[in-house]
C-alpha positions as CSV (number, residue, x, y, z in Angstrom):
1,M,-0.3,-0.3,0.0
2,S,1.8,3.2,-0.7
3,P,2.7,5.4,2.4
4,T,1.0,8.6,1.1
5,P,-2.9,7.6,-0.8
6,A,-4.1,11.1,-0.5
7,L,-1.1,12.4,-2.0
8,D,-1.3,9.5,-4.8
9,W,-4.5,10.4,-5.4
10,L,-4.3,14.1,-5.7
11,F,-1.8,14.0,-7.8
12,S,-3.5,11.4,-10.1
13,L,-6.2,14.2,-10.6
14,Q,-3.4,16.0,-13.1
15,R,-4.7,14.2,-15.3
16,F,-7.9,14.9,-16.1
17,G,-7.1,19.0,-16.3
18,M,-8.9,21.9,-15.4
19,R,-12.5,22.7,-15.8
20,P,-13.9,26.1,-15.8
21,G,-16.5,27.4,-13.4
22,L,-16.4,27.9,-9.5
23,E,-19.4,25.8,-8.6
24,R,-17.6,22.9,-7.5
25,V,-15.0,24.5,-5.6
26,R,-17.7,26.5,-4.0
27,D,-19.8,23.2,-2.7
28,L,-16.3,21.6,-1.9
29,L,-15.6,24.5,0.4
30,A,-19.5,24.7,1.8
31,A,-19.1,20.8,2.4
32,T,-15.9,21.2,4.6
33,G,-16.7,24.6,6.3
34,L,-13.3,26.1,4.7
35,P,-12.3,28.6,5.3
36,A,-12.3,28.4,8.6
37,P,-15.1,31.8,9.6
38,G,-13.6,34.9,10.3
39,T,-10.6,33.9,7.7
40,R,-9.7,37.4,6.3
41,V,-8.6,36.7,2.9
42,V,-5.8,38.3,0.1
43,L,-5.8,37.4,-3.4
44,V,-2.9,37.7,-5.7
45,A,-3.8,37.5,-9.4
46,G,-1.1,38.4,-12.5
47,T,1.0,36.8,-15.0
48,N,4.6,37.3,-13.1
49,G,5.4,38.3,-9.7
50,K,2.3,36.8,-7.9
51,G,4.3,34.7,-6.5
52,S,6.8,37.2,-5.0
53,V,3.8,39.4,-4.2
54,A,2.0,37.0,-2.4
55,R,4.8,36.3,-0.3
56,L,6.3,39.6,0.7
57,V,2.2,40.4,1.7
58,A,2.4,37.4,3.8
59,A,5.4,37.5,5.7
60,S,4.5,41.7,6.2
61,L,1.0,40.2,8.1
62,T,2.8,37.6,10.3
63,R,5.6,40.3,11.0
64,S,2.7,42.2,12.3
65,G,1.2,39.5,14.7
66,R,-1.6,38.2,12.1
67,R,-1.1,34.0,12.0
68,T,-0.9,34.0,8.1
69,G,-1.7,31.3,5.9
70,S,-0.3,32.0,2.1
71,F,-1.1,29.5,-0.8
72,F,1.6,29.0,-3.9
73,S,1.1,27.6,-7.2
74,P,2.9,25.2,-8.7
75,H,5.2,24.0,-5.9
76,L,8.7,24.5,-7.0
77,E,10.1,21.1,-4.8
78,R,7.5,19.8,-2.2
79,V,4.2,19.8,-2.1
80,G,4.3,21.2,0.6
81,E,5.2,25.2,-0.3
82,R,1.6,25.5,-1.6
83,A,0.5,26.0,1.9
84,R,2.4,27.8,4.5
85,V,1.8,29.0,8.2
86,D,3.8,31.9,8.6
87,G,6.4,31.1,6.4
88,E,7.1,27.9,7.4
89,E,5.5,25.0,4.4
90,S,4.1,22.1,5.1
91,S,5.6,18.5,5.8
92,A,4.1,16.0,3.8
93,A,2.8,14.3,6.3
94,A,0.2,17.4,6.9
95,M,-0.5,17.5,3.4
96,E,-1.5,13.8,3.4
97,A,-3.7,14.5,6.2
98,A,-5.0,17.9,4.8
99,V,-6.0,15.9,1.4
100,A,-7.7,12.7,3.1
101,A,-9.7,15.2,4.9
102,V,-11.2,16.8,2.0
103,R,-11.2,13.9,-0.4
104,P,-14.3,12.3,0.3
105,H,-16.2,15.2,-0.8
106,A,-14.5,16.1,-3.3
107,E,-14.7,12.9,-5.0
108,R,-18.5,13.1,-4.3
109,L,-18.2,16.9,-5.8
110,G,-15.7,15.2,-9.1
111,C,-13.1,18.5,-8.1
112,T,-10.0,19.1,-10.4
113,F,-6.3,19.0,-8.4
114,F,-6.3,22.7,-8.3
115,E,-9.7,22.9,-6.1
116,V,-8.7,20.1,-4.1
117,V,-5.3,21.6,-3.2
118,T,-6.9,25.1,-2.3
119,A,-9.2,23.3,0.2
120,A,-6.2,21.2,1.2
121,A,-4.2,24.1,2.0
122,L,-7.2,26.3,3.5
123,H,-8.0,22.9,6.0
124,R,-4.3,23.5,7.0
125,F,-4.8,27.3,7.3
126,R,-7.9,26.2,9.9
127,E,-5.6,23.4,11.6
128,E,-3.2,25.9,12.1
129,G,-5.4,28.7,13.3
130,A,-4.4,31.2,10.6
131,D,-6.3,34.6,10.6
132,W,-5.5,35.5,7.0
133,A,-5.4,33.3,3.8
134,V,-2.8,35.1,1.1
135,M,-3.7,33.3,-1.8
136,E,-1.9,33.0,-5.4
137,V,-4.2,32.4,-7.9
138,G,-3.5,29.9,-10.4
139,M,-4.1,31.3,-13.6
140,G,-6.3,34.1,-14.7
141,G,-8.7,35.1,-11.8
142,R,-12.5,35.2,-12.7
143,F,-12.4,31.1,-12.9
144,D,-10.0,30.4,-10.8
145,A,-10.6,27.8,-7.6
146,T,-9.3,31.0,-5.2
147,N,-12.0,33.6,-6.8
148,A,-14.6,31.3,-4.6
149,L,-13.1,32.8,-2.2
150,E,-14.2,37.0,-0.4
151,P,-11.2,39.0,-0.5
152,E,-10.3,42.3,1.7
153,L,-8.2,43.6,-0.9
154,S,-7.5,41.7,-4.3
155,V,-4.0,43.0,-6.1
156,I,-2.9,42.1,-9.6
157,T,0.4,42.2,-10.6
158,G,0.9,42.8,-14.2
159,V,-0.6,41.4,-17.4
160,A,1.4,39.6,-20.0
161,L,0.8,37.0,-22.8
162,D,0.7,33.3,-21.0
163,H,-2.0,30.9,-21.4
164,Q,-3.3,32.7,-24.3
165,A,-5.2,29.2,-25.2
166,V,-7.1,29.8,-22.2
167,L,-7.2,33.3,-21.1
168,G,-7.6,35.2,-24.7
169,E,-5.1,36.4,-26.9
170,T,-4.3,40.2,-25.9
171,A,-3.2,41.3,-22.9
172,A,-6.6,43.2,-22.7
173,L,-8.6,40.1,-23.3
174,I,-6.1,38.9,-20.2
175,A,-6.6,41.6,-17.9
176,R,-10.2,40.7,-18.1
177,E,-10.0,37.3,-17.0
178,K,-7.4,38.7,-14.0
179,A,-9.7,41.4,-13.2
180,G,-12.5,39.0,-11.8
181,V,-10.5,38.6,-8.8
182,L,-12.0,42.2,-7.9
183,R,-15.2,42.8,-6.1
184,P,-17.7,45.9,-5.3
185,G,-16.3,48.0,-2.8
186,V,-13.1,45.9,-1.8
187,P,-9.8,47.7,-2.3
188,A,-7.4,46.7,-4.9
189,V,-3.9,47.2,-6.0
190,T,-2.5,46.5,-9.3
191,G,0.7,46.5,-11.5
192,A,-0.8,46.6,-14.7
193,Q,0.1,48.9,-17.3
194,G,-1.0,50.3,-21.0
195,E,-4.4,48.7,-22.4
196,A,-4.7,46.4,-19.4
197,L,-4.7,49.1,-16.7
198,A,-7.3,50.7,-18.8
199,V,-9.2,47.3,-18.5
200,I,-8.7,47.0,-14.9
201,A,-9.5,50.6,-14.0
202,E,-12.4,50.4,-16.0
203,E,-13.8,46.8,-14.3
204,A,-13.0,48.6,-11.2
205,A,-14.8,51.7,-11.5
206,R,-18.3,49.9,-12.5
207,L,-17.7,47.7,-9.3
208,G,-16.8,50.5,-6.9
209,A,-13.5,49.0,-5.9
210,P,-10.9,51.7,-4.8
211,L,-8.0,51.2,-7.0
212,A,-4.1,51.7,-6.6
213,A,-2.1,51.6,-9.5
214,L,1.7,51.3,-9.5
215,G,3.4,54.4,-11.8
216,R,0.0,56.1,-11.0
217,D,-0.9,56.4,-7.5
218,F,2.3,54.9,-6.0
219,H,6.3,54.8,-7.6
220,A,9.0,52.5,-6.9
221,A,12.4,53.8,-7.8
222,V,15.8,51.6,-7.6
223,V,18.3,53.0,-5.4
224,A,20.4,49.6,-5.9
225,A,21.0,46.4,-7.4
226,G,22.9,44.0,-7.6
227,W,23.4,39.9,-6.8
228,G,22.8,41.2,-2.8
229,G,19.4,42.1,-3.6
230,T,17.6,45.4,-4.5
231,T,17.0,48.7,-2.4
232,V,13.4,50.3,-3.5
233,A,12.3,53.5,-2.5
234,V,8.5,53.4,-2.9
235,T,6.6,57.0,-2.7
236,G,3.2,57.9,-3.2
237,D,-0.1,59.0,-1.3
238,L,-0.9,56.0,0.5
239,P,0.0,55.6,4.1
240,G,3.0,54.9,5.4
241,L,4.9,56.0,1.9
242,P,7.5,57.0,1.3
243,L,8.9,54.4,2.4
244,T,12.9,52.6,1.7
245,L,12.8,48.6,1.3
246,V,15.9,47.0,1.4
247,S,15.1,42.9,-0.5
248,P,17.4,39.9,-0.9
249,L,15.0,39.5,-4.1
250,V,17.1,40.0,-6.8
251,G,16.8,42.0,-10.3
252,R,15.5,45.1,-11.3
253,H,12.0,43.8,-11.9
254,Q,11.6,42.8,-8.3
255,A,11.2,46.3,-7.4
256,R,8.1,46.3,-8.8
257,N,7.1,43.3,-6.5
258,V,8.0,45.0,-3.9
259,A,6.6,48.2,-4.1
260,L,3.1,46.4,-4.9
261,A,3.2,43.9,-1.9
262,A,4.1,47.2,0.7
263,A,0.9,49.3,-1.0
264,A,-1.0,45.5,-0.6
265,A,0.3,45.5,3.0
266,L,0.1,49.1,4.1
267,T,-3.4,49.2,2.6
268,L,-4.3,46.3,4.9
269,G,-3.5,48.5,7.7
270,V,0.0,46.6,8.3
271,G,2.8,48.9,9.6
272,A,5.6,50.8,7.6
273,E,8.5,48.9,10.2
274,H,6.4,45.3,10.1
275,V,6.8,46.1,6.0
276,R,10.5,46.9,6.0
277,A,11.6,44.5,8.4
278,A,9.5,41.4,6.2
279,V,10.6,42.6,3.2
280,A,14.3,42.6,4.2
281,A,13.9,38.9,5.7
282,T,11.9,37.3,2.6
283,G,13.4,36.0,-0.3
284,W,12.0,33.8,-2.9
285,P,13.7,30.0,-4.1
286,G,14.0,29.7,-8.0
287,R,14.2,33.6,-9.0
288,L,17.2,34.4,-9.8
289,E,18.5,33.0,-6.8
290,R,22.1,32.0,-6.8
291,L,23.6,29.1,-5.5
292,D,27.2,29.3,-4.8
293,R,29.2,25.6,-5.0
294,D,30.9,23.9,-7.6
295,R,29.4,26.7,-9.8
296,A,27.6,29.4,-10.1
297,W,24.4,28.7,-10.2
298,V,21.8,31.1,-10.9
299,L,18.3,29.3,-10.9
300,D,15.1,31.5,-12.7
301,G,11.7,30.1,-13.6
302,A,11.3,32.7,-16.3
303,H,8.5,30.3,-18.1
304,N,6.9,33.0,-20.4
305,P,8.4,35.8,-22.6
306,E,8.2,38.9,-20.3
307,A,9.8,37.0,-17.4
308,A,13.0,35.7,-20.0
309,A,13.2,39.3,-20.9
310,A,13.1,40.3,-17.3
311,L,16.1,37.9,-16.7
312,A,17.9,38.7,-19.3
313,A,17.8,42.4,-18.5
314,A,18.8,41.6,-14.8
315,L,21.7,39.6,-16.4
316,D,23.1,42.4,-18.2
317,D,22.3,44.6,-15.3
318,L,24.7,42.4,-12.7
319,G,27.0,41.5,-15.4
320,G,26.6,37.7,-15.2
321,A,26.8,36.5,-18.8
322,A,26.6,32.7,-18.4
323,T,29.1,30.6,-19.7
324,V,25.9,27.6,-19.6
325,L,22.3,27.8,-20.3
326,V,20.7,25.0,-18.9
327,V,17.0,25.6,-20.3
328,G,13.7,23.1,-20.7
329,V,10.5,24.2,-21.5
330,S,6.5,23.3,-21.1
331,A,5.4,22.7,-25.2
332,D,2.6,24.4,-24.2
333,K,4.6,27.6,-23.9
334,D,6.0,30.0,-26.2
335,V,9.1,28.4,-26.6
336,A,10.8,31.0,-29.1
337,G,9.6,34.1,-26.9
338,V,11.0,32.3,-23.7
339,L,14.6,31.2,-25.4
340,G,15.0,34.2,-27.5
341,P,16.2,37.2,-24.7
342,L,18.1,34.3,-23.0
343,V,20.5,32.3,-25.9
344,G,22.6,35.3,-26.7
345,R,23.5,35.5,-22.7
346,A,25.4,32.2,-22.5
347,R,28.0,31.1,-24.7
348,R,26.7,27.2,-24.6
349,V,22.9,25.7,-24.5
350,V,22.4,22.7,-22.9
351,A,18.6,21.8,-23.9
352,T,16.7,19.8,-21.2
353,R,13.1,18.6,-20.1
354,A,12.3,18.2,-16.7
355,A,11.8,14.2,-15.8
356,A,8.6,14.8,-14.0
357,S,6.8,16.8,-16.5
358,P,4.4,15.7,-19.0
359,R,3.8,18.6,-20.8
360,A,7.8,19.7,-20.8
361,A,9.1,20.1,-25.0
362,A,11.3,17.2,-26.1
363,P,15.3,18.4,-25.6
364,T,15.7,18.4,-29.2
365,D,12.9,20.7,-29.9
366,V,13.9,23.0,-27.4
367,A,17.5,22.6,-29.0
368,A,16.3,23.4,-32.5
369,A,13.8,26.4,-30.5
370,A,17.6,27.8,-29.6
371,R,19.3,27.1,-32.7
372,R,16.9,29.5,-34.5
373,A,16.4,32.1,-31.8
374,G,20.1,32.7,-32.4
375,A,22.4,30.8,-30.5
376,T,25.5,31.2,-31.4
377,G,27.8,28.9,-29.5
378,E,27.6,25.3,-29.0
379,V,23.8,24.2,-28.2
380,H,23.2,20.6,-26.8
381,E,21.1,18.2,-25.5
382,A,20.9,16.0,-22.3
383,P,17.7,13.8,-21.6
384,D,16.9,15.2,-18.1
385,V,17.8,17.8,-15.8
386,A,20.6,15.1,-13.8
387,A,22.2,14.7,-16.5
388,A,22.0,17.9,-18.1
389,L,23.9,19.4,-15.0
390,A,26.9,16.8,-15.7
391,L,26.9,18.4,-19.1
392,A,27.0,22.0,-17.7
393,R,29.6,21.2,-15.5
394,D,31.7,19.4,-18.2
395,L,31.2,22.5,-20.4
396,S,32.1,24.7,-17.6
397,R,35.5,25.3,-14.7
398,P,34.7,26.1,-11.0
399,G,33.1,29.3,-10.5
400,D,31.9,29.8,-13.7
401,L,28.3,31.2,-13.9
402,V,25.5,28.5,-15.0
403,L,21.9,29.6,-15.3
404,V,19.2,27.1,-15.2
405,A,16.3,29.0,-16.0
406,G,12.7,28.3,-18.3
407,S,10.0,25.6,-16.5
408,L,9.5,26.2,-12.9
409,F,9.6,22.3,-12.9
410,V,13.1,22.2,-14.5
411,V,14.1,24.6,-12.1
412,G,12.8,22.5,-8.8
413,E,14.3,19.4,-10.2
414,A,18.1,21.3,-10.6
415,R,17.5,23.0,-6.6
416,S,16.6,19.9,-5.6
417,L,19.6,18.1,-7.0
418,L,22.2,20.6,-6.3
419,L,21.1,21.4,-3.2
420,G,21.7,17.1,-2.3
421,A,17.9,16.1,-2.2
422,E,16.0,14.0,-4.0
423,P,13.6,15.4,-6.5
424,E,10.0,15.1,-5.6
425,G,9.7,12.9,-8.3
426,R,5.6,12.9,-8.6
427,E,4.3,13.6,-12.5
428,R,4.1,17.2,-12.8
429,W,1.2,18.8,-15.0
430,Q,0.1,21.5,-12.5
């Protein structure tokens, strides 16, 4: 008998994919009495940066003395990362128990993987006595399982092209889906720009939701940036501003996420001193994360063109041209759009795939796309991440910078291997 039958069952649900609609998850939450009465919710939607923002908002609430649960997707290495309480991830045993608790109702209702894992996280928060739940939205907003909850604050980090087959082919259409997390009279914070901001602002006005927009109502300026982190000056009309924040997050693009999180926390009534302390103490694995081992391994889950462009700009800014780029991308992503900004930042490319991801593009296809994208050096192929890391070592010297990028599944497997841990090994679709 499997030692984790509930988790085995949960991961088996991934094969059935997503099914739009909130009826099932609402019924599941009603049947399980979730979230716990009195739980105060923050929804964090957006294309890129929502994990960083959710983590910083949750850390700010915890620092101010609130018991805070936080939900993330996908996980990088372990399923317990999806359900954290005061920053601590859940153990596999705790997640097994939480999934087992909601499973009978979920099976009866025919719930999806994401609906079940959302309920399991809320179950964990109830068990741990969390007063707040900061929920990273999975995809879109309008029909995401997290949108069955009623927030006290909605955050939309920004809008870029990703998941177009589901959310729409333009930024305006995608913004319309993400604006589904807005509520009548409930304050909101956004980092959206251009036509996406226009859509979100229009919907906020229709609902009477007070909206604070980055670049309009508050502003972020990079004071300093390096491998040690980013210093950000946040100014504007919000209570608690101006505020200078020092973050271990690397890359100028993180300034926007830091500013958004600060604005969100201040809107929730968190004191500026607690925001400052939380930001200073909060990193985010797999996002321009540098692990200095035999090589300078830099890990970044840049899985869409906007994220890849931000990564490339950060490398240019940091003077960190890579000797080797290890890259793998899900086949349903814009493979060329991800590779385009990155292949010119490395002398050699190793195309690979996440062993646990059936969605992964074949290394031969990634290698061909790298050549078409303008790779000027050698392009190699490796059947899995372990082989790719070994090949990257052969192609570099001690101390060289090796960039591992693309799919978060690739980055998660690489991180486990580099830190001497066994990858989780479960099949990963979501």
